[in-house]
N, C-alpha and C positions, 0 to 999 in steps of 0.2 A: 657446511657452508651456509651465510647467511644469505637471505633472501635477496639482499642488495646485488652481492656477488652474482647469485644466480643468475637474474634479470639482466645484470650487465654480461654475464657471457651468452645469455641467451639473445640479447641484442646484436653482439658481435657476431655471433653465429649466423643469423639471418641475415645480416650487411655481409659477411663473408658470402654466403650463398648466394645474395643477390649480384654482386662482383662477379662469381663464378659464371653465372646465368648471362649477363652481360658480354664478357670476354668469349663465351661460346655463341651468342649471337653475333658479335663484332666479325668472330672468325667465319661464321656461315656466310656473312656479308661479303666477307673478302673474297672467299670462295667462290661464289656463283657471281659477283661481278666481275673475276678473272674470266670464269669462263665464259659468259655473256660477251665479254670484250671480245675473246678469242673464236666468238660464234661457235662455242659448243655446248651451247644448253639454251633449249628454244622449248619454254615451258613455264611450270609453275611447281614450287617448293613448299613443303611444310614439314618444319621440325620442333617438335613437342618433347617437354621432359616434365616428369612428376606433376602431370594434369594443366601445365601452363605450356602456350606455344611460345619459343624461343625466336622462331624466324618463321616469316610466310611473306612470299614475293613471287612475282609473275615475271618472267624476261620472254622480248620478242614478240612475234607476230600469232595472231590467230586467224588472219586471213591476206593472204600476199597480195591477191589481187584488188581487194578495197582499202589496204591500209590499216585494217584493223588489230591493231594488238593486243596480246594477252592480259586479262586481269585474273585477279586470285578469285573472282567469280567464274572463269572460262569452265566450259564443261568439255570432258576429253573422253574420246571411247576407252574404256578400260581395258581391253583386250582381254588377255585370261586372268587377269584380277578378278575379272567377273565370276571365275569358277567358286572363288569363296562363297558368293551370296547364294549361287546354285547349290552348293552342299549345304547352306544353312538352312533351304528351303526344304531339303531331304531330311535334316535333322529335327527340324520342326514337326513335321509329318510322323517320324518315328516316335518322338516324346510324346505326340497325341494317342500312338498306340494305332494310327491306320497302314502301315507298313514296317516291316523289319528290314534291316541291313541284309540279312540273309535271303530276303525274298527272291525268287528266280525273274530275270528280265524277262522271260517268257511268260510270266503271270501276267504282264501287262501288255507284251508284244510277242502273241504267240507266233506270228508270221516271222520274226526274226530266227533266223534257224542256228541261234548259238545256245546250245543247250548247256547248263552247266553255270552259266554266268550270274552271278547275282550283283544286288545295288552295292554292296561292299567293294565287289571288283570293278565297277566302273567308278565307284568313289577314289580307289587308290591305282587307278590305270594297271589292274593286272586283268583285265577282261580279255584282253588277246584280239580284240577287235581294230582292226586299222582305222588308222585318220582320214576323214574326208577330205581333210584341208589340201591336198594334193591332187585331187580331182581337177582334171580339165576337160575340154570339150568332147572328148573323147567318150567321158563318163555322166558329164553332167550338162545341161541346157544353160550355154553360157551367156545366152542374149535375155535373161531374166534375172531378177533377184530371188533365187532358191531362197527355202526355209527349211525349217525342221522336218516338216513332212515331205518334202521332195527329196530330203537326203535318207528318211527312213525307207522311201519306197524302193531307192537305188540299192542301199545297202544289202539286200537278200541278194540280188542281182549280181552285183559286182563281188561281193563275199559270200560264198557259200560256206565258206568254214572260218573259226578262227585261226591265229597264227601259233599260238600256244595254249597249253591247258591252263584253263582259267585260276588265276591264284599262285602260279607257278613263276611268272617271271613280270617285270616292270616295262611297260610298252607307254608312253607319252601318247595319248590319242583324245582328240577334241570330241571324235564321236561319242565317248564316255559321257561327257557332261551334257551333249545335245540331247543325248538319250535320258539324261538325269532330269532335265528339264521338262521332258514330254512326259516322263512319269508323273512328276509335280501336275501337269495339266492333266493327265488321266484322272487321278486322286481326287485335285481340288474342285474340278469341273470348271474350272476359269484359266483364261490363258496365263502363260509364264510371266507376261507383264505385268497381267493383274493381281496374280497371286504374290509377287515380290513387291510391288507399290502397297497391298493391303497387310501384309504379314512382315515386311521386312524396312521397307524404305519408312512407311507412315509411322510406325513406333518406335524407330531411331530416329525419327525427325529429319530424315534425308528429303528433302521438299524439291530439292535441285538434281534428284536422280531418276533415272528411268531406262527401261528397255524400248530400245528402238532400232529399226533401219537407220544406218547413215542417211540416207536420204530423207526420212522424215525428221532426223534428229538434227540435220543442216539449216533446218528452218527456225529451229528455236532460239532464240537470244544468248549469246556468250558461248555458243559453239565453236570449238577451235577445229579449224580443218587440219587433215595431215599432209605432210607431205614427204616426197622422198628424191633423192639426188639421181638425175638424167644426167648420166658421164657423158653422153653425147651432145647434148642440148646446153652444157655445164650451168645449168642452173636446178634449182629445187622445183620441183611440178606436183600436182596434185596427185597424191598416190594411187586413184583409181585410173588415171592416164597412164602408169607405169604399169602396174601391177592388177591384170583384169580379175584377179579372183576376189580381190575387195568389191567389184561390183555382183558378181555373180554368186557369191555366199553372201550376199549384204545383208540378209534377211534372217540367219540363223541367230539363234538365241541359246543361253547354257553355257556353251564352250567360251562364247565371249557375247556381246551385242548388249552389255549395259555401258552407260554413259554417268558421269558424275565430275564433281569438282574437290577442289582442297575440303573445303569446309564441311562438306558432306560425308566424306571420307573420315575424316576426323570424327564425325559423329557415329558411324559405323564402328572404328577404334573404340570407342567410348560405349558403344552398346554392348558390345563384345565382352568389355572390361567388367560391366556393373550386370552381363546376365538379362538383358532384357530381352532378350530373342530367345533363347534356350537358358536352362539351367547349368548350374557348374557341373553337373554331374554328365550332362549330356555334352557338354562343350570338352569336357577332359576326354571324354572316351573319344570323339572326334580328333582330339590334336594329340593322342597319343600314339607310339609309334606302331605301325603295323606288321605283323611278321607274314611271309610268304607261306601258303598252305604247306601243312606237314614240316618245317621248317624252324629254325632257331634265329634263322637270318632276317632282319629288318629290312622291310620293302624301302627302296632307295631311288631318286630320280637321277638323271642323267649327271645332275652335281655331285651326286655322292651323299645327299643330306637326306634324311627319312622323310617319305612322303605320307602326308595327313588328310584329310577329308579338305579339298579345294585349296591347302596352303602346303608348303614346305617347313619343315623344323629348321631351325638355324644352330642347333645344337645335337651332339649325341648323348645329351646328358639325360639321365632317366628322369621324368618330371619338369622338364623345362618347356614352358610354353611360348617361347620364343619362336615367331612363326615371320614368314614374309611371302607375298605374292608377287608373281612379276608376269607382264604382259609383254605382247609383241604381237602387233597387226597393222597391217599397212606401215602408216608413217610413225602410227604411234607405240611409244614404250613408255611402261608404266610399272611402279613399284609402289607395294607398302611393307614396310617393315614394322611389326610391333614385339619390341624387346620389353615383354611382360615384366621380367626379373628386374629390369632397369628403369620401368615408367616411362620408356623413351618410344618414340613414333615418327616415324620418317615416311612423308609422302611424295613421291616424286611424278610428275604429270609430263610428258612430252610430245609433242606432235610433228617433230622433224628428226627421226630414228638415227638416223647415219652421221648426224652431227655429234652423237654424244656415245659414250661406253658407259651405261648408268649403273653397272656395278663397280664401276672404277669411281664414280662421283661417289657412290654409296661409301667405299671405302675411307674417302676423304672425309665425308661427315661421321663417320664412325670415330676417327680419329680426333677429331674436333670434340664429339660428346664425351671421349676418355681423357679429354684434357691431354691430348700428345699433340705433339709437332705434326701438322699435318701437309701429306705431298699432295701436289696438284695433280691430277690425271695428264696422263701424254696429250699433246695436242691433237687434233684430228683435222687432216686438211683433205678436202673434196678433190679427187683425183679427176681430172679429164681426158677422156679416150681420143684416140687416133680415129682419122677417116679412113675405111675401108669401102672399095666398092661393093655393089650386091654380089657380084660375081666371085669376089674372094670369099666372102662370106656365105654364101652357097655352097662354097668347095669344101666348108668344114663341117656340115651338117652330116648326122651320121648316128647310130646306137653303137657305142662304145661297152666292151665288156671287161670284165676282170679275171684273171686265172683262178681268183680266190671265188670260188663259185657263192660264199655267203656275202659278197658285196654285191649291190644290184645294178642292173643295167642302168646307163649314163645315156640320155638323149639329147640330142644339142641339133636345135632346128630355127630356123628364122621365124620371127614372131614381127611384123609391122616391118622395120628397117633394121631390124637388128638379132642377135642371136640370144637363143633361150637355152638354159640347160635345165634337166629334168634328172634329178637320181633315185631312179626306184620309184615310190609314192609318195614322195617329199613334193615342196611345191615347187614349182617352175621358176627359175629365177632368171632374171636379167644378166647377161656376161658382156663385158665392152672389151674393147682392145686396145693394149698398151704398146703394142707391136703385132705386125701381121700374125705372129704364133702364139702371142701369150695374153690372156684375156682374163680381167679381175671382176670379183663382184665388189659392189659399192658400201656393204654391209659387214664384210668379214676382211681379213687377211688371205684367205684363199685366193688361187690363182690357177688357170688351166691353160697349159701348155701343149701347144699341136704338134707333133712330130711326124716329119715328111719323110720319105723315101728317097732315094736318089732322082726319081722322076718328077720329083716334088709334088708326090700326092700324099695326103696325109693318110697316115696307118695305125696311127695312135694317139692318146693322149694322156699328159700326166696329170693328175690332180694335187695340186702342191698347196699344204697346208703347214702351219708353224711346226717344226721339229719333223715332220713325217712328208711322205709322197707315196702317191698308187698311181700304178700305168693300167690304162685299159686300152685294149685294142678293138680295132673299128670291126663290127659284125658284118660279115660278109652276106 
């Protein structure tokens, strides 16, 4: 091949690659413009490939009350995407030799009665320590913004034992990462906020990222408030006015509590790729599938994917470092996908959770990046509830139990002017009436149907989920 032909072919290849990137960018814009027109995306998006940003846009409002719109600089609470940063702090301390993944939890917190739990168990959600997120006014002071210290004081009182042998089962628990952040503080001698700033954010160039309670963060410029759909009022409302846990668990960090924006999260992605924060060997160990103790079985999340330190793997293929982090807290729904094998990065930050199915949107983005014909996610229509008087709602209160003893008690009670449902230790959720006997949740396809006897008194409920249903009887 002559030099002239080689240069012509190289020019054609570069030109062709540029056209492909333009097509992807155009399709991404069409996708998000369509979602925006349907009111099914309120947030910010960044898509990058091979070190170049293909698409970066902001859609919708940051503050409905002041008509302030989102920009690509807007700062969102990351929810559980924060766990990747907490894991990084532990990885750095391990690399420095000041801790081992096999160190006992009780080495740092001897008052916690959970023998056999190691740092590795906390990182992989196999500790067996239950989640604090479902605590309500019976367990915790709901009149203040509780912190890690408050949770750590209550833990040994509420849970004298763990629910399974450490390392034997997967149980997603925010408590694990709250404890990890507290271990970072114990070892470093500074707050988790200060440690993260000095050792992670600053080295990565993330100058807009911080650890903070939302009530301090809201005072910063470009902060995106979060909203939830109130089916009774037929409008979006501030998340903390509908979900009280957002307020009384506001000062927790490690499990969540980090805020950032598109640009900084892309710098985080690049810092991981370039091994700015830890070595390749440390990163490889942290992102390798972990097995249950004394087993050949890989630890997997509820999604069936391998769970690694602060992330989930996208593939079951050995050696594939493609990972993602997913967050859900209050009205925030966040996602970062790092397809290292294809040099692709996707960042989605939304502050109106119920208007979007974030994984469906990610499927469409994947199709575009693979040059496939993309399909639009199904439209989401916000449902309005009917009005029932207080007497009718009060008659539905009670504790409902299943014949299956493994299924937790389900409690339904009045909170304010509406009903809430709490399944076991899970978060209490508002339920809204679509008929006198059928209620819905605004963030899922699940429904609750109340069953009455011939006298008209409620005696049981049916929990309806796609392709399944479960009956629970009123506990006498």
